C-alpha positions in Angstrom: 160.1 47.7 -55.3 159.0 44.9 -53.6 155.0 44.2 -53.9 154.9 40.9 -52.9 155.3 41.7 -49.0 154.9 39.1 -46.1 154.2 41.2 -43.1 155.2 38.4 -40.6 159.0 38.4 -42.3 158.7 42.6 -41.7 157.6 42.1 -38.0 160.3 39.6 -37.6 162.9 41.4 -38.9 162.0 44.5 -37.4 161.8 42.8 -33.9 165.4 41.5 -34.4 167.2 44.3 -35.7 165.5 45.6 -32.2 166.4 42.7 -30.3 170.1 43.0 -31.4 170.7 46.5 -30.2 171.2 47.8 -33.8 168.3 50.1 -33.8 165.5 52.0 -31.6 162.1 50.2 -32.4 161.1 53.2 -34.5 164.0 52.8 -36.4 164.5 49.3 -36.9 160.5 49.2 -38.1 161.2 52.1 -40.5 164.4 49.7 -41.6 162.3 46.5 -41.8 160.1 48.0 -43.9 162.9 49.9 -46.4 164.6 46.6 -47.2 161.7 44.4 -47.5 159.6 46.2 -50.1 163.6 47.5 -51.5 162.8 50.4 -51.4 165.2 53.0 -53.4 166.0 54.9 -50.4 168.7 56.4 -48.8 169.6 55.5 -44.9 168.6 58.9 -44.2 164.6 57.8 -44.1 165.8 55.4 -41.2 167.7 58.6 -39.4 164.3 60.8 -39.4 162.4 58.0 -37.4 165.5 58.5 -35.2 163.3 61.1 -32.8 160.2 58.8 -31.9 162.3 56.2 -29.5 161.8 56.6 -26.3 158.9 58.6 -26.3 159.4 61.7 -28.8 162.9 62.8 -28.7 163.4 60.5 -25.1 160.4 62.6 -22.9 159.2 59.3 -22.5 155.4 60.4 -22.0 154.2 58.9 -25.4 155.1 55.9 -27.0 157.5 56.7 -29.4 156.1 53.5 -32.2 153.0 55.1 -31.9 154.4 58.4 -33.2 156.4 56.7 -36.1 153.2 54.4 -37.2 151.9 58.3 -37.5 154.6 59.7 -39.0 154.3 56.5 -41.5 151.4 56.5 -42.6 151.8 59.8 -43.3 154.6 59.4 -45.7 152.6 56.7 -47.7 149.0 58.6 -48.0 151.0 62.3 -48.4 148.4 64.0 -51.0 146.0 61.7 -51.3 143.5 63.3 -49.4 141.3 66.5 -49.6 142.6 69.8 -47.2 139.2 71.3 -45.9 139.2 74.9 -45.6 137.5 77.1 -43.3 
């Protein structure tokens, strides 16, 4: 895993993937992060982001990028916090 991360490079790589038509926005972000961090993950992780583009599964009512950001944040912080019980 690469720990020397250049966020500008990730941003540019994701934009290139998207503009070249290789991936939708959320897929491009996950692919760029996977590549730059050199994460030992299969491309199935990119497929997991495929439901987010064009507003949650094509609904057009919520930006898929924001949904993907929430999903990605959860992936990195899973198990880090305490759940409160009522």
